[in-house]
C-alpha positions as CSV (number, residue, x, y, z in Angstrom):
1,X,77.2,79.0,69.4
2,X,79.3,81.8,70.5
3,X,80.4,82.4,74.0
4,X,78.4,85.5,74.3
5,X,75.4,83.6,73.3
6,X,75.8,80.7,75.6
7,X,73.0,79.8,78.1
8,X,73.9,79.9,81.7
9,X,75.3,76.7,83.3
10,X,72.4,74.7,84.8
11,X,71.8,75.8,88.4
12,X,74.2,78.6,88.5
13,X,73.5,82.4,89.0
14,X,70.2,83.8,88.1
15,X,69.4,87.4,87.6
16,X,67.9,87.9,91.0
17,X,71.1,86.7,93.0
18,X,72.6,89.5,95.0
19,X,76.2,88.4,94.9
20,X,76.9,90.4,98.1
21,X,80.7,90.5,97.6
22,X,80.2,93.3,94.9
23,X,78.7,95.7,97.4
24,X,80.8,94.4,100.1
25,X,83.9,95.1,98.3
26,X,83.3,98.8,98.8
27,X,81.5,98.9,102.0
28,X,83.2,101.7,104.1
29,X,82.3,104.7,106.3
30,X,84.3,107.3,104.9
31,X,83.5,109.8,107.6
32,X,84.9,107.2,110.2
33,X,88.3,107.5,109.1
34,X,90.9,110.3,108.4
35,X,93.9,110.5,105.7
36,X,97.2,109.3,107.0
37,X,100.3,111.2,105.3
38,X,104.0,110.6,105.4
39,X,106.1,113.8,104.9
40,X,109.0,113.3,102.4
41,X,111.0,115.3,100.0
42,X,108.9,118.5,100.9
43,X,105.6,116.8,100.2
44,X,103.0,115.2,102.3
45,X,102.3,111.9,100.6
46,X,98.8,110.2,101.6
47,X,99.6,106.5,102.1
48,X,96.5,105.4,104.0
49,X,93.9,106.3,106.6
50,X,93.4,106.0,110.4
51,X,90.2,105.5,112.4
52,X,89.0,108.8,114.2
53,X,88.5,106.7,117.3
54,X,92.3,105.8,117.3
55,X,93.6,109.5,117.1
56,X,94.0,109.7,120.9
57,X,96.1,106.5,120.9
58,X,98.4,108.1,118.4
59,X,98.9,111.5,120.2
60,X,101.5,110.0,122.4
61,X,104.0,110.0,119.6
62,X,103.9,113.9,119.0
63,X,105.7,115.7,117.5
64,X,106.9,112.9,115.1
65,X,103.0,112.3,114.5
66,X,101.0,115.4,113.9
67,X,97.6,114.3,115.1
68,X,94.5,116.4,114.5
69,X,91.0,116.2,113.4
70,X,91.9,116.5,109.7
71,X,94.3,113.6,109.8
72,X,97.6,112.1,110.8
73,X,101.0,113.0,109.3
74,X,104.5,111.3,110.0
75,X,107.4,113.5,110.2
76,X,110.4,111.1,110.4
77,X,113.5,110.6,108.3
78,X,113.3,108.0,105.7
79,X,116.2,106.1,107.4
80,X,114.4,105.9,110.8
81,X,110.7,105.2,109.5
82,X,110.9,101.4,109.6
83,X,112.1,101.5,113.3
84,X,109.7,104.2,114.2
85,X,106.8,102.2,112.8
86,X,107.9,99.1,114.5
87,X,108.0,100.9,117.8
88,X,104.5,102.3,117.3
89,X,103.1,99.0,115.9
90,X,104.3,97.0,118.8
91,X,102.8,99.4,121.2
92,X,99.3,99.3,119.3
93,X,99.6,95.6,119.3
94,X,100.2,95.4,123.0
95,X,97.1,97.7,123.4
96,X,94.9,95.5,121.3
97,X,94.6,98.0,118.5
98,X,96.6,95.9,116.0
99,X,95.3,92.2,116.1
100,X,97.4,89.2,115.5
101,X,101.0,89.3,114.1
102,X,102.3,87.7,111.0
103,X,106.1,88.5,110.9
104,X,105.7,89.4,107.3
105,X,106.7,92.6,105.7
106,X,104.4,95.0,103.6
107,X,105.2,98.2,101.7
108,X,103.8,101.5,102.7
109,X,103.4,103.4,99.4
110,X,101.8,106.7,98.2
111,X,98.3,106.2,96.9
112,X,98.9,108.2,93.9
113,X,101.7,106.5,92.1
114,X,103.1,103.9,94.3
115,X,106.1,105.7,95.8
116,X,107.6,103.5,98.5
117,X,108.2,105.3,101.7
118,X,108.7,102.6,104.4
119,X,107.9,99.0,105.1
120,X,105.8,97.7,108.1
121,X,104.5,94.4,109.8
122,X,101.7,93.1,107.7
123,X,99.3,93.0,110.7
124,X,99.6,96.7,111.0
125,X,98.6,97.4,107.3
126,X,94.7,97.4,108.3
127,X,95.2,99.8,111.2
128,X,97.0,102.3,108.9
129,X,94.7,101.6,105.8
130,X,97.7,101.2,103.5
131,X,97.6,99.7,100.2
132,X,98.1,95.9,100.2
133,X,98.3,93.3,97.5
134,X,96.6,89.9,97.3
135,X,96.9,87.0,94.7
136,X,94.3,84.3,94.3
137,X,94.2,81.3,91.9
138,X,91.1,79.6,90.5
139,X,91.9,76.0,90.2
140,X,89.7,74.2,87.6
141,X,89.3,70.9,85.7
142,X,88.1,71.1,82.2
143,X,85.3,69.0,80.8
144,X,85.4,66.8,77.6
145,X,84.5,70.0,75.6
146,X,87.7,71.6,77.0
147,X,85.7,74.3,78.9
148,X,85.9,74.7,82.7
149,X,83.7,72.0,84.2
150,X,84.8,71.9,87.9
151,X,86.3,74.4,90.4
152,X,88.5,73.2,93.3
153,X,87.1,75.2,96.4
154,X,88.8,75.5,99.6
155,X,87.4,75.8,103.1
156,X,89.4,77.9,105.3
157,X,90.7,76.4,108.6
158,X,88.4,77.1,111.5
159,X,91.4,78.6,113.3
160,X,92.1,81.3,110.8
161,X,92.1,84.8,112.4
162,X,90.1,86.2,109.3
163,X,87.0,84.5,107.8
164,X,87.5,81.1,109.5
165,X,85.5,78.4,108.1
166,X,84.5,80.3,104.9
167,X,85.0,79.0,101.3
168,X,88.0,80.2,99.3
169,X,89.7,79.8,96.0
170,X,92.1,77.0,95.6
171,X,95.0,79.3,96.5
172,X,95.0,82.8,97.9
173,X,97.4,85.0,100.1
174,X,98.7,88.3,100.8
175,X,101.8,89.5,98.6
176,X,104.9,90.4,100.9
177,X,107.1,93.3,100.2
178,X,109.6,92.3,97.4
179,X,107.4,89.6,95.9
180,X,105.2,89.7,92.7
181,X,101.6,88.6,92.9
182,X,102.3,85.7,90.5
183,X,105.4,84.5,92.5
184,X,103.2,84.7,95.6
185,X,100.5,82.4,94.0
186,X,103.4,79.9,93.1
187,X,104.5,79.9,96.8
188,X,101.3,79.7,98.0
189,X,100.3,77.0,95.7
190,X,102.7,74.5,97.5
191,X,101.9,75.9,101.0
192,X,98.1,75.7,100.5
193,X,97.8,73.1,97.9
194,X,100.8,71.0,97.9
195,X,101.4,72.0,94.1
196,X,105.0,72.2,93.0
197,X,106.1,75.2,90.8
198,X,106.3,72.9,87.7
199,X,102.6,72.1,88.2
200,X,101.8,75.7,88.1
201,X,103.6,76.5,84.9
202,X,100.3,76.9,83.3
203,X,99.2,79.8,85.3
204,X,97.2,82.3,83.4
205,X,96.3,85.8,84.6
206,X,92.9,87.2,85.1
207,X,92.0,90.8,86.4
208,X,93.2,92.9,89.0
209,X,90.4,94.0,91.3
210,X,90.3,96.7,94.0
211,X,88.8,95.9,97.5
212,X,88.4,99.1,99.8
213,X,86.1,98.2,102.7
214,X,86.0,98.3,106.5
215,X,86.7,95.2,108.3
216,X,87.2,94.3,112.0
217,X,90.9,94.9,111.9
218,X,90.6,98.4,110.4
219,X,90.5,99.2,106.7
220,X,91.3,96.7,103.8
221,X,92.6,98.7,100.7
222,X,93.9,95.9,98.6
223,X,94.7,95.2,94.8
224,X,93.8,91.6,94.3
225,X,95.4,89.7,91.2
226,X,93.3,86.9,90.0
227,X,94.8,83.8,88.1
228,X,93.7,80.5,86.7
229,X,95.4,77.2,86.6
230,X,94.0,74.2,84.7
231,X,94.7,71.0,86.7
232,X,94.4,67.4,85.6
233,X,91.7,65.1,86.6
234,X,92.7,62.9,89.3
235,X,95.1,65.5,91.1
236,X,93.9,66.3,94.6
237,X,95.3,69.4,96.4
238,X,97.0,68.7,99.7
239,X,97.2,71.6,102.3
240,X,100.8,71.9,103.7
241,X,100.5,74.9,106.2
242,X,97.4,74.1,108.3
243,X,95.4,77.0,106.8
244,X,92.9,75.0,104.9
245,X,90.4,72.6,106.4
246,X,89.5,70.7,103.3
247,X,89.2,70.9,99.5
248,X,86.0,70.2,97.4
249,X,85.9,69.6,93.7
250,X,82.6,71.4,92.8
251,X,80.8,71.6,89.3
252,X,81.3,75.2,88.2
253,X,77.5,75.9,88.7
254,X,77.6,74.9,92.4
255,X,80.9,77.0,93.0
256,X,79.3,80.0,91.3
257,X,76.1,79.7,93.3
258,X,77.8,79.4,96.6
259,X,79.9,82.4,95.9
260,X,76.8,84.3,94.8
261,X,75.1,83.3,98.0
262,X,78.0,84.9,100.2
263,X,79.4,81.7,101.4
264,X,82.9,82.7,100.2
265,X,85.2,85.4,101.4
266,X,84.6,88.7,99.8
267,X,88.1,88.4,97.8
268,X,87.5,84.7,96.9
269,X,83.9,85.5,95.6
270,X,85.1,88.3,93.4
271,X,87.9,86.1,91.9
272,X,85.4,83.6,91.2
273,X,83.1,86.0,89.5
274,X,86.0,87.2,87.5
275,X,86.6,83.6,86.3
276,X,83.0,83.1,85.5
277,X,82.9,86.3,83.3
278,X,86.1,85.6,81.6
279,X,85.3,82.0,80.8
280,X,81.8,83.0,79.8
281,X,80.1,80.2,81.7
282,X,77.0,82.7,82.6
283,X,74.2,83.4,80.3
284,X,74.4,86.7,78.4
285,X,71.9,88.6,80.5
286,X,73.3,87.4,83.9
287,X,76.9,88.1,82.7
288,X,76.1,91.7,81.5
289,X,74.4,92.5,84.7
290,X,77.1,91.3,86.8
291,X,79.8,92.9,84.7
292,X,78.2,96.1,84.9
293,X,77.9,96.0,88.7
294,X,81.5,94.9,89.4
295,X,83.3,96.8,86.5
296,X,84.3,99.7,88.9
297,X,86.2,97.1,90.9
298,X,88.5,96.3,87.9
299,X,92.0,97.9,87.7
300,X,93.3,96.0,84.6
301,X,94.9,92.7,83.8
302,X,96.9,90.7,86.5
303,X,100.5,90.1,85.5
304,X,102.7,87.2,85.3
305,X,106.4,87.3,86.0
306,X,106.9,84.4,88.5
307,X,109.9,82.0,88.2
308,X,108.5,78.7,87.6
309,X,112.0,76.8,87.6
């Protein structure tokens, strides 16, 4: 029997399932935000967006920030942008407009081509609506037939500032400036699941997915790279950084059903769906329906490139 003709995994997703993450990935009120540009080299580069409700808070930095109903434009020399962003973001954080603080660096790049214009504190990226990058890994155990039979599913710590207690992939995290998505997965593999680099040498790329949605912290514009990792029977992930409450080894059917029911984070649910489509563990009709509904989120293949030594 060919993969395309395979029946659905017993108890898995049915045609009537909503899989809310597909719609949730692009759930945004475009009228509530205005473009954010940085002036550089005689051109205004759009790098993100800002909530209309926050324009008044940004007016205090005129004339370096030109603020009007049409948008926000930063006029600041390249050599001073990192320092200027830091000043603004610390003030906005003190005012409660930027929540949490990660002490991690993210890039600020043009939306049309990736031209890097500055770097900022990770927690500020949602306020400014800038492009960020995530990397997730599906950890699975193959059955006797060599096909995926079980998925390791994490439950996020209940103290996490975002999506506390929701289900998640085995590994997932934000990609800091200067690191590749694959290298991020390897790093997070140890921090979140206690996997050493040599244990992740079999990492395989899936798709890159684009999430563009309103969230409580602002706007998430994120390219998520999906990866797969086959794990041996008997290996049990061990969280190292306190960000995972627990791990459960679920039959693929159960993991898919729970992702489809909205029990996972949006990102993790989409990465789990990507796994199901690529490994052909859904029936033909169900797979065709979900692929058609989610194809607008696909950017292309994820990339390898991590150093596994």
